[in-house]
N, C-alpha and C positions, 0 to 999 in steps of 0.2 A: 295462549295468553291466559293468565290467571284472572278469573272473574272476581269482581268485588263482592263482599258479602251482602246478602239482601237485608232489608230492614228487619225482617223477622229473625234472621240469623244473628244480626247485631243485637237485637232485643234479647234473644235467648242467651247470648254470651254475656250481656250486661247483667241479666238476672242471675246467671250462674256465678258471676264474680261477686255480686252482692251477697248471695246465699252462702258462698264459701267463706267470705270474710266474717259475716254474722255468726255462722256456725262455729268458726274458730274461736271468736271472742266469747261466745256463749259457753263453750266447753271449758275454756281457760277461766272464765268467770266463776264457774262452779268450783274449780280447783283453788282459785284465789280466795273465794269466800269460805272454803273449808279451812284454808291455811291460816287465815287471820285469827280466828278464835283458838285454833289449835296451838299456835305459837304462844299466845298469851297464857293459855292454861299450862303449857309446858314450862314457861318461865315462872309461873306461880309454884309449880311443883319443885322447881329448882331452888325455891326459897328466896326469890328476889322480891324486893320491895315494889310497890306500885309505881314509885318514881322511876326506877330502872326499867320496868316494863314499858312505861310511857315513853321514856327516852329512846329505847330501842325501836319501838313502834314508830316514833317520829322520824327515824332515819329514812323510812320509806318516802316521806314527803321530800326530804332533803335530796335523796337520790334522784327523784323525778325532776326537781327544780334544776339540779346541776347537769344532768345528762340529756334531758329531752331537747333542749335547744339545738343540739348537735346532730340529732337523728336525721333530719332531712338531708344534710350534706353527706353523711355516711351512707344513707340509703341510695343517694344519687350515684355514689361511687361503686357500691357493692351490689346494688339491686334490692328491690323491695322484698322479693321472695326469699333470697338467701338470708337477709337480715331478720325477717320474720321467723324463719325456721331456727336460726341461731339463737334468737331471743327465747323461744320456747324451750330449746334444749338447755340453755343456761339456767332458766327458771326452774326446770325440773331437777337438774343436778343440785342447784342451790337449796331447794326445798329438802332434798334428801340429806344435804349437808347439815341442816339444823338438827336432824336426828343423830347423825354420825358424830358430830362434834359437840362434846358436852362442856367445853370451856366457854363460858359466857362471853369472854372478851372477843372470841371469834364470831359471835353472832352479829356484831356490828358490821364488819365487812360483808358477812353473808347476807344480812338484811339489805345492805346497800346494793349488792349485785343482784339479788333476787328482785328488788323493787325496780331497779333500773331496767332489767330485762323485761319485766311486765309493762313498764312505761313505754318501752320501744314497741312492744306488741300493740298496745292500744293506740299509739300515735299512727302507726302504719296501717292498722286495720281501719281506723276511722277515716284516714285519708283515702284508702281504697274504696270504702263504702261511699264516701262523699263524691269521689271522682267518678264512680260508676253509676251513681244515682241519676236518673233522668231529671233534668231541671224542673219539669212540671210535677214530678213525684218525689222530689228530694225530701220534703217534710214528712211524707208518709214513710219513706224508707228509713229516715232517722228515727221516726216514732216506733217502727217495728224493731229496729236495732236496740233502742233504749228499753223497750218492753222485754225483749228476749234476754238482754243483759240483766235486767232487774230480776227476772225469773231465775236465771242462772245463779245470781247471788243469793236467792232465797233457798235454793236447793243445797248449796254447799254445807251450811251449818246443820241442816237436817241429816245429811249423810253421817255426821259425827255420831249421831244417836245409834246408828247401826254399826259403825266401825269402831266406836270408842275413841278415846283420846290418848291411850297409852300404847307403847310399842311402835312397831314399824308400820302397821296396817294403814293408818290414816295418811302417813307420809307417802307410802307407796301408791295409795289411791290417788292422792293429789298429783304426784308426778305422772301417773298413768293418764290422768285427765288432761294434763298439759300436753303430753305426747299425742293423745287422741285429737287434740286441736290441730295437729299437722295433717291429718287425713283429708279434711276438706281443702286444705291448701294444696296438697299434692294433686287432687282432682282438678283444681283450677289453676295449675301452675303456668299454663299458657296464657292466662287471662290477667295476670298481675300487672299493675300499672308501672310505668317508668317515671322517675322523678328527674326532670332536667337539672343540669348542674348550675344553670343560671336562672334567675327570675325570682328568687326569694328575697327576703329582707330581714332586718334584725328584729329581735323580740319587741323592742319599743316601737318599731315601725308598725307592727300589727296592732299594737295597743292604741296607737295614734290614729291609724286609718279606720279601724273597725272596733271602737270601744264598746259599742252595744253588744256585739257578738262575743268578744273576748272576755269582757267583764261579767257576762252572764255566767261563765264558768267559775270565776272567782266567787261571786255571790252564792251560786249553787253549792260550791264546795264548802263555804262557810256555813250555810244554812243546813246542809245535809249532815255534816259532822257535828256542828254545834247543836243543831236542833235535835238530832237523833241521839246524841250522847247525853244530853242534859234532860231530854224529855222524860225518861223514867224517874229522874229525881224530882222534876216538876210534878209528876203524878203523885209521888210520895208526899210532897209538900201539900198537895190538895186533899190528902187523906185517903188515897187509894192504897190497896194492898200491893205488895211487891209484884205479884202476878198481874194484877190489873195495870199497874204502871208500866210493866214491860210490854203488855199488850198494846199500849198506845203507839209504840214504835211500829208494830205490825199493821195497825190501822193506817198510819201515815204512809208506810211502804206500799200498802195495797192501793192507795190513791195514786201513788207514783206509777204503778203498773197500769192502772185503768185509764189514765189520762193521756198517755203518750201517743197512741195511734190516732184518737180523735183530734187531738191538738196538732199532730203532724199533718193530718188531712187539711185542717184549717190553714196551716202555714203555707200550703200550696195554693191557696186561694186569696190570701190577703197579704198585705205588706208585713214582712217578718218583724220589722222594727215596731210596728203597731202592736203586734202580738206580744213581743217582749215587753212593751210598755204596759199592756194589759196584765201580763203575768206579774210584773213588778207591783202594779196597783193592787190587784186582788191578793197577791202574796202578802203585802203589807196589811191589807184589810183582814185577811184570814188570821194572821198572827195576832193582830190587835184584838180579834174577836175571841181568842182562846179563853180569856178570863170569864167570858159569858157562860162557859160550860163548867166552871169550877164546881158548881153544886148539882150538875146534871150530867151524868156519865154519857148518856145517849147523845145529848147535844154536843158534848166535847168530842165524841167519836165522829160525828158528822162534820164538824168543823175541821178536825184533823184529816179526815179522808179527803175533803176538798182542798185543804191547804197543802197536803203532801203531794197531791196530783199537780196543783198549780206550780209548786216549787220545782218539781221535776221537769216541767216543760222548759225551764230556762236552759237546761243542758241540751235538750232535743232541738229547740228552735234556734239556739245559739249556734249549734253545729250546722244546721240547715242554712242559716244566714251566712256562715263562713263559706259554705259550698257555693252559694249564689254570688259571693263577692270575689272569690279567688279561684285560680286554676293552676295545675301543674306544680312547679316548685313552690310557688307562693301559697298554694293550698296546703302542701305538706308542712311548710313553715308555720302557717296559721294554725293548723291542728296541733303542732307542738306547743305553740304559745298558749293555745286554749287549755291544754292539759297542764302546762306549767302553772297557769293562773288558778286552775282547779285545785292543784296541790297546795298552792299558797293559801287558798281558801280553807283547805283541810287543816292547815296549821293554825290559822287565825280564828277559825270559827269557835271551837270549844272555849278558849279563854274569854272571847268577847261575849258569848251567850252566857257562859257560866258566871262571868263577872257581872253581867246585867242582873242575874238572879240574886247574886250576893248583895248588890246595891239596893234592890227592892224585891225582897222575897215575898211570895213566890212569882208574882206576875212580871217581875223584871225580865224573866225568861221570854215571855211573849213580846214585851216591848223592845227588847234587844233584837229579836228576829225581825220585828216590824221595821226598825230603824235600818237594818241592812237592806231591806227591800226599798225603803224610801230613798236611801243613798243611790241605789241603782236606778230607781225611777227618775231621779234628778239628772243622772247622766244621759239616759235614753231620751228623756223629754227635751233636755238641752240640745242634744244632737239633732233631733227632729225639728226643733224650732229654727236652728241655724241653717238646716238644709231646706227649709220651706222657701218658696220663691218670694 
C-alpha cells in the first residue's frame, strides 16, 4: 500500500513548487526587461516616429487584455506545464523574429504574439505560486515573488550596457534567458498544479466579487506606468538635470523592492483589505506630499522612496488577497482578471497622469496620482463599510 506523504515532505514539495515558479518568472523577467528598451531603440534606428513607437508598444497591453481571459480554460484542457513551456518557446521565437524581420508592418503581429505569450506565462506562474503558498505565509510568498521580479526587471536593462543594442547579441541573449526559465520548470514538472475545468467565473464576476483585490491591479498599473513614465518630466519641470530627473525613477523603484517582503509579512497577520485601505491612504498622502520636495532634493527622494514602496504593495497584497478568496479554477480565473486589469491600468495611466500635469504644471502630476489612490480608497472603504456587521 502506498503511504501518504508526510507533512515535511508535503512542505518541501510546496516550497520546491514555489521556488520553481518564482525562478522561472525571475529569469523571464530579466529577458523581458531587456527586450522592452531594446525594441524601442531598434524602432528609433529604423527612423520611426515616437507616435509609431508608442502605438507598437501599446499592442502589448491590447494582447494581454484580449488573450488572458481565455488562459484558465486553455490551461485546464492542455495542462499548466505544457502551456507554460509553450508560452516561453513562443516568446523566445517571437523575440528573435523582431531582429529577423525588418518590415515594420510585421512588428505588430509579432508584438501581439510576444506579449500574449508572456501574459500566459505570468498568469499561470502567479496562479501556481498563489496555489502553492501556505495560507498563513501567502503574503510573505507574494512579497518574495514581487521582490525577485523587481530585481529581475532591474537587471535586464543593465545587461544592454554589456551586450550593446545592435546586432543579434541582445536578441539571442533575451531568447536564451527565456529558454533558461524552462529549467526550473522541468525540475518541478511533477509539482505543477491542475486547473479544474469547472469552477471559474466570467471577468466581471471577479470584479464584482473581489473589487478590492482586482482593482488593486488596475490602480497599480496606472500608477506604475503613469508615475514612472512622467516622473522624469516632473523632475525636469522642478529644475533638475536630465540625469537627476532619471534618477528619481530609480529611487521609487528601490522603494518598491524594499517594501514588498515586510508588507507581505504584515499581510499574513492583519486583514488584507485593511492593508489595501492603508496602502491607498498613504499612497494618496505620499503623492500629495511630492510638491513639498520641489525645492529640496533629499526630501523629494525620501518621499519617493516611501511612496514607491507603498504603491508597489498594491500588487503584492492584491495577489495575496486573491489567493485567500479563491481556489482552483476560480483562482486561475481571478489571476487572469487581475492581470487584465493591470494591463488596462498600463494603458490608462500615462494619459491620465500626463494630462494632470498639463492641466496644472508641474504639480498636477502629483495630484493626478493622489486622485487615483483616492478613487481606490473609496472603493475599498465602501466595501469594508458594507461588509461590517
